[in-house]
N, C-alpha and C positions, 0 to 999 in steps of 0.2 A: 502494498499500499502504500502511497505516496502523498503529503499534503498538497491542497491548492486551496485557490477558492472558488466561488458561485460565477463569477463571469468568467475565469479561466475553464473552467470545465466545460462550458457551453462554445468558447472557444477550440477548446480541445477536441469536443465531439466533431465541430464544422471540419477540424483541420483534418481529422479522420478520415471522415466521410468525403470531402473531397480529394484527397489522397486515392482512397479505395476504388472510387466510381467517376469517371473521368464526365457523365453526365448530371452529376451534382454540379451547381453554381450557387451563388450569394446574390440576389438582387435585393435594392430597395436604395432608400436616402442616407447619406454618408456612409457607408459601409465600408469603404476603403479605408475609412480614418476609425470610425466604429463610434457612434455615439455613447454609448455604453461600455466599451470596450468588450464587447463580444465576439463583434468580427475583425478587431483593431488587429493588424500584422500579417493578415490573410492575403491582401494583394500586392503584398512584395514576394510571396510564393507560389501564387496560382494566378496573378496577371488579370488585367482589367478586361480580360473577357470572360470571365469567371468568377471574379469580385465586383459586380456589375454597379457603379452609384448612376441614379435617376435622380430624376428633380422632383420637386415636390409636387406629387400627384400620386397618392397611394391608390387612387383607382387602375391606373396606370401600373403599378407595381404590381398590382394583383392580376390584373388583366394579361401584362407578359407572363407573369409565372405560370398563371395556370394554362395559359394557351403551350408553353413548352412543356409544362407536366403530360398535357395531352398527346405530344408531338414526339415523349420517350424521354426526355430530360426529368431529372427529381429537385427541382429549383425549392429554395428556401428564399422565400421573400421575408424579408427585414421590411415591419413597417411601421420600427421605430417605438410607438407608443401603441399599447392596445385599446387605447380610446378612438384611435384613426380607424379600427373594426368599422366603426358604421359608416365612415367615408366609403370604403371600398365594399359595404355588403353586397352591392347588386354582384358583384365577383364571388366573392366569398362564400356567402347563405346561400344567391341562389344559383350560381354556375358551377363552383368545386363540390358543394355540399351534395348536389343535385345531377350532374350530367352522367353518371355512371351509370344511375337507376332510369334516368328519363332515357339515354341510348342504348336500354335495356343489356346492358353490362359489357359494350364494345368496346366502351370508353375506361381507361381507368385516369385519375389526376392526383398522381402523389406528389402533392405538392406540399412544403409546410408552412406556413403561415407564423411567423415568430416575431411575437412582439413584448414588450417591457409591460407590467401591467402593476398598479397599487400606488399608495399615496406614504406618505412619512418625508417629502421631499420639498414640503410647501410649495407645490408649482400649480395648484388650482386645481377648478374644476375639469378642465377637458385633458387635462396630463395626468390624472392622478387615479382612473378609472379602476375597475376589476369587473368587465365585462363578459367574466365567464357565461352566464348566465345564457346571455346572446348566444353565445355559440353553442353550450349545451342543447339550448331547445333549437339548433338547428340540425335535422336528422342529415346524416350523410357523412357530418364534421367527427372526426376525432379530437379529443380534449386533455391536453397533458399539463398537470402544474407542480414541476416539481419545488419541493421545499429547501435539497440539500446538494450539494458538490454531486455526491453522487448520482443523484437521481436524477439531477441536470441533464447530466453527460448521458447518461445509460437510454435514459427516456426520450432524449434529443436524437441518438444515434438509430433507437427504433422508428422513430417517427421520419426519419430522412428515407429505410427503409421498405417502409410503409407502402403499399399501393392507393392508400388512400388520404384524402387532404385531412393534415393535421393541423388545428391550432396548438402552436406551442408557448404558452405563457411564464415568461419568467417575471419575480418580481424584484422591483429596483430597489426595495430595502433589503434586497440580501446579497446584493451585487460582492461586497465584501465578507460575505460570508464564510470562513474558514471549512476544511473539510477534508478527510480522506476519499480517494480514488484507488482501485488499484491499476496496478503498474501496466498488467494484462488487458485487452480488448473487452468489452462488454456490454450487455446491452440488458434491458430492464423490458419484461413484457408489459404490453399497454392490458388494463382490467385486472392488477394485482395489487393493493393496498401492503401496507406497512406499518407493524405497529411500532412506532417509533417509541412508547413507554409504553409498559405494563403494569395493568392496576387491577383493583378488584372491588371498588367501590363507586365508579362511576367511568362510562366511556365517553371522551371527549373526541369527535370528528372535526377535525381541523385541517385547513387547506390552504397550502403555500405558505407566505409569511407566518400566518394564524398557529400554524402548530410551533415555531421556537415561542410564542407569545404563552400557547396552551403548555409548552413544557416549562416554562419557568414558574407559572404558575403552581402545577403542578409539583415541582419540586420546592417551592414553596410551604405546601399543604402536606407534604408527605407527612409529618407524623401525627396530623389528624386525619385526611382523606387520601386513598389510595385510587388515584387516577390512573385511567390509561387511557393513552394518545393515538389513535389511528386515523395516517394519511393518506386518503385514498390514492395519490400521487397521479390519477388520470379521472377527469370527471364524466369521459365518454371512450371508453368503456369506463361504467363505474362499477366499482368489486363490493355489492352490500350483502355479498355475503359474508365475507369478513367482518363489516360492521355491525350485520345480525348478529353472528357468533359474539362479539363485543359485548352487545347490548344483553344479548343472554346468561353471560358470563356476570355483568353485572346490574343490571334490570333499571341503569339509570343512564340519561344519556344529553350531553350537552355538544351544540354544532357551532362551529365556529369560521366565520368566514369575513372577508371583507369587502365581497361585493354587497349593493344591497342589500336589506331584508324582504324587500315586499317582491315578492314573486322572483325571489335567489334563489343561490343555487341549496342555501340552506332549509328553503321551503321542499325543495324537490328531495333531499337527502329525508329530510322529515317524514313528507308522505311515504316514502318507500318504505322507511323503518316502522310505521304505524301500519303499511298494510302489508308488510311480511313480518312482525315482529313485535306485534301489540302487545300478545300477551306475556310476553320477557317485563315489560315496562311496571316499576314501580312507582313513579311519578313521573308528571308531565315531561314531554323531553322542553328543553329550553334553547334558544338561537342566540347567537350572539352574532352579531352583523353593522358593516354600517349604517347609519341613520339612512332614513328616506329624504335626503337632502342633499343637492349638490356638495362636494368636497371644497371647504373651504379652505381660501388659501391662508397664511401665516399661522399667528396662535392658536384661530381657531380651528386648524386642520382635528386637531386631538380629541376634538368634542364631535366629529363626527364620524371618526376611524376607530375601531374596538381597540379597547386598552387593555392590559391584564386585569385591573380591578374590576371591567365586566365580566371577565371571562370566571373570574374567582366568584362572584356574585352570582352568576349562573349556576357554576358547582356546587356553591352552599345552598341554592333556592333547592335546587333538586335532590339534595342529602335532608333536607326539613324532614 
């Protein structure tokens, strides 16, 4: 194993896949420099024909990538901010996600739509969202939301090799997160959740950066409450079986996500737990998510986004 950080793990996954398959290329705004460092240094090795800078036109980035994917390439479309998924919604949601089905399976669209999501950087409502629910609600798309360097590299390599369109959201708040990854090549299969911490009193299903806030709270409460933290890692496909098995063991559940609470990912996971494991619950499920308001800039941001104290409050409530 070797030490790295979250953004470097993403960069390494891209570098390895670019070397492995000449059909892989990266396209997007400022990818030759790398706004968040995830694509930095790639153009020096692979050239401008495979690390392609574009103008500020998200629809064009997505459209070019999807067209190339249909022609046999495996593009990674770097949308920079996840919020910009809305701008390119026609291409990503209505084209990439549907064309395999619309064309009776004769067309594959092996494209990865990669973007940075999440708040914590005080950059306002249009650059701080976690629009996971938008992708999760769109049939035909897969959705990966890694929380560690290990998961980020393994899931991205799997995404690039997948014959289906994959949305890969990495969290800006985790870019410098340290962690270990294997020296040798590895992939992480989609649809397999990871239990980040075992416990016996309450299950916390946490997504992306919220995994680390939940682990922080679990450590704080360890002498009072035994908290199990489950990280789905991919939201489509969703490993509901691992989540249900954890709820069956603990009898209580808290779901934590940085997306908006109303009609968000927490609501979908809530519904699936109730549908498949209602009899295992000893208390109502609690949800912790972003407030149903645009994400404020500056010092107000923390009052919109989930905080550790919100998670602790929800855990204590299900334990009452």
